[in-house]
C-alpha positions as CSV (number, residue, x, y, z in Angstrom):
1,M,138.0,17.3,65.1
2,R,140.1,15.6,67.5
3,G,141.6,16.5,70.5
4,D,142.0,16.8,74.3
5,A,138.4,17.7,75.6
6,Y,140.2,18.7,79.3
7,R,142.2,21.0,76.9
8,L,139.2,22.7,75.1
9,S,140.7,26.0,74.1
10,D,143.8,24.3,72.4
11,T,141.5,21.4,71.0
12,L,138.9,24.3,69.6
13,A,141.8,26.5,68.9
14,G,140.7,27.8,64.9
15,V,137.4,25.3,65.0
16,L,134.6,27.9,66.1
17,D,133.3,30.9,64.6
18,A,131.6,32.7,67.2
19,P,131.5,31.6,71.0
20,P,129.4,28.7,71.9
21,A,126.3,29.0,73.9
22,A,126.5,26.1,75.6
23,I,129.2,23.1,76.3
24,V,127.6,19.7,76.8
25,S,129.4,17.1,78.5
26,S,129.9,13.5,79.4
27,L,133.0,13.5,80.5
28,P,133.5,11.1,83.6
29,L,134.0,14.0,85.6
30,L,133.9,12.5,89.1
31,T,137.1,10.2,88.0
32,K,139.0,13.5,87.4
33,P,140.3,15.8,90.5
34,E,138.8,18.8,91.6
35,A,141.7,20.7,90.0
36,T,141.2,18.9,86.5
37,R,137.2,19.6,87.3
38,L,137.6,23.1,87.6
39,S,140.2,23.8,84.8
40,L,137.7,22.4,82.5
41,L,134.6,24.7,83.7
42,R,136.8,27.9,83.3
43,Q,137.9,27.0,80.0
44,G,134.4,26.4,79.4
45,F,133.3,30.1,80.5
46,E,136.4,31.6,78.6
47,L,135.0,30.0,75.2
48,M,131.5,30.6,76.0
49,G,131.3,33.9,77.8
50,R,129.2,35.2,80.6
51,E,125.4,33.9,79.0
52,G,126.8,30.4,78.7
53,R,125.9,27.0,80.0
54,F,128.2,24.1,80.7
55,I,125.3,21.3,80.8
56,Q,127.1,18.0,82.6
57,F,125.3,14.2,82.2
58,T,126.9,12.7,85.3
59,Y,125.8,9.3,86.9
60,G,127.3,10.6,90.2
61,V,124.4,11.8,92.3
62,K,125.9,15.3,93.4
63,S,127.2,17.7,91.2
64,P,130.9,17.1,90.4
65,I,131.8,20.7,91.1
66,P,131.3,20.8,94.0
67,S,129.0,24.1,95.2
68,Y,130.9,25.5,97.4
69,L,133.7,25.8,95.3
70,A,131.2,26.5,92.4
71,A,129.9,29.2,94.6
72,G,133.3,30.8,95.4
73,L,134.5,30.6,91.6
74,R,131.2,32.8,91.3
75,F,129.2,29.9,89.0
76,R,125.4,29.0,89.7
77,T,124.9,25.4,89.9
78,Q,121.1,23.8,88.7
79,S,120.7,20.4,89.1
80,L,117.7,18.6,87.3
81,A,115.3,15.2,88.2
82,P,117.2,12.4,88.3
83,I,116.7,9.9,85.1
84,W,115.6,6.6,86.4
85,L,114.8,4.6,83.7
86,N,118.6,4.8,82.8
87,L,120.9,2.7,85.0
88,P,122.3,3.7,86.4
89,P,120.0,6.6,87.0
90,A,121.3,10.1,85.0
91,R,121.9,13.5,86.4
92,I,122.0,16.2,84.6
93,F,124.0,19.7,86.1
94,I,123.9,23.0,84.5
95,Y,126.5,25.4,85.6
96,C,126.3,29.4,84.5
97,Q,127.9,32.1,85.7
98,V,126.6,34.4,88.8
99,D,125.8,37.0,86.3
100,C,124.4,35.0,83.9
101,P,121.1,35.5,83.0
102,R,118.2,34.0,85.4
103,S,115.1,31.7,84.4
104,G,112.9,33.6,83.1
105,E,115.6,35.6,81.0
106,K,116.6,34.7,77.2
107,R,118.8,31.5,77.1
108,S,120.5,29.5,74.5
109,D,118.1,27.3,72.2
110,V,119.9,23.8,73.5
111,V,119.6,24.3,77.3
112,A,116.0,25.7,76.9
113,K,115.2,22.2,74.7
114,L,117.2,20.4,77.2
115,L,114.7,21.8,80.3
116,R,111.8,21.1,78.4
117,E,112.4,17.9,77.2
118,S,113.5,16.9,80.6
119,R,110.4,18.2,82.5
120,R,108.4,15.7,79.4
121,F,110.0,13.0,80.3
122,S,109.4,13.2,84.0
123,R,105.9,13.7,83.3
124,E,106.0,10.7,80.8
125,I,107.5,8.4,83.5
126,R,105.1,9.6,86.7
127,D,102.2,8.9,84.3
128,E,103.8,5.2,83.1
129,L,104.1,4.9,87.1
130,A,100.9,5.5,87.9
131,E,99.5,3.6,85.1
132,A,101.3,0.3,86.3
133,R,100.2,0.7,89.5
134,A,97.0,0.8,88.8
135,R,97.1,-2.0,86.6
136,L,98.5,-4.2,89.6
137,V,96.0,-2.9,91.9
138,S,93.1,-3.9,89.4
139,S,95.1,-7.4,88.7
140,D,95.4,-8.3,92.5
141,A,91.4,-7.0,92.8
142,G,90.3,-9.8,90.3
143,K,92.8,-12.3,91.6
144,A,91.3,-12.1,95.2
145,A,87.5,-11.8,94.1
146,R,88.3,-15.0,91.9
147,A,90.6,-16.5,94.8
148,K,87.5,-15.7,97.0
149,N,84.8,-17.0,94.3
150,G,86.8,-20.4,94.4
151,Q,88.1,-19.5,90.8
152,S,92.1,-19.5,90.0
């Protein structure tokens, strides 16, 4: 399939049999004007319906859709923890309509898996950093003991 991602309705016309549960994007939204970003979000929700999720991967620190604009357009934004091992660190923002189900309610499998994997990845990074710190402390303690005893 080929088409303009910023013209979702035209690009996906005749392709989808049912509304998608989620749209996952890594488009460089921060390089586009605000109006273009908002248009993309609106088009996405026109295709998905009220329970859909628009998932955006970005290298920006802030949401590509400013929160004051999202709130004004009745969108809710959720940001996940930065992915520090990615260079530059990546962020994931999830947008849904204000009246979409809350986190305790049913959400699409794609979003649920993304959230689970993000949390698992964060735990793994924390554990690896703790292990690295322990090795450094142990190594420094060994070096100090050898230096005290006149060994190199």
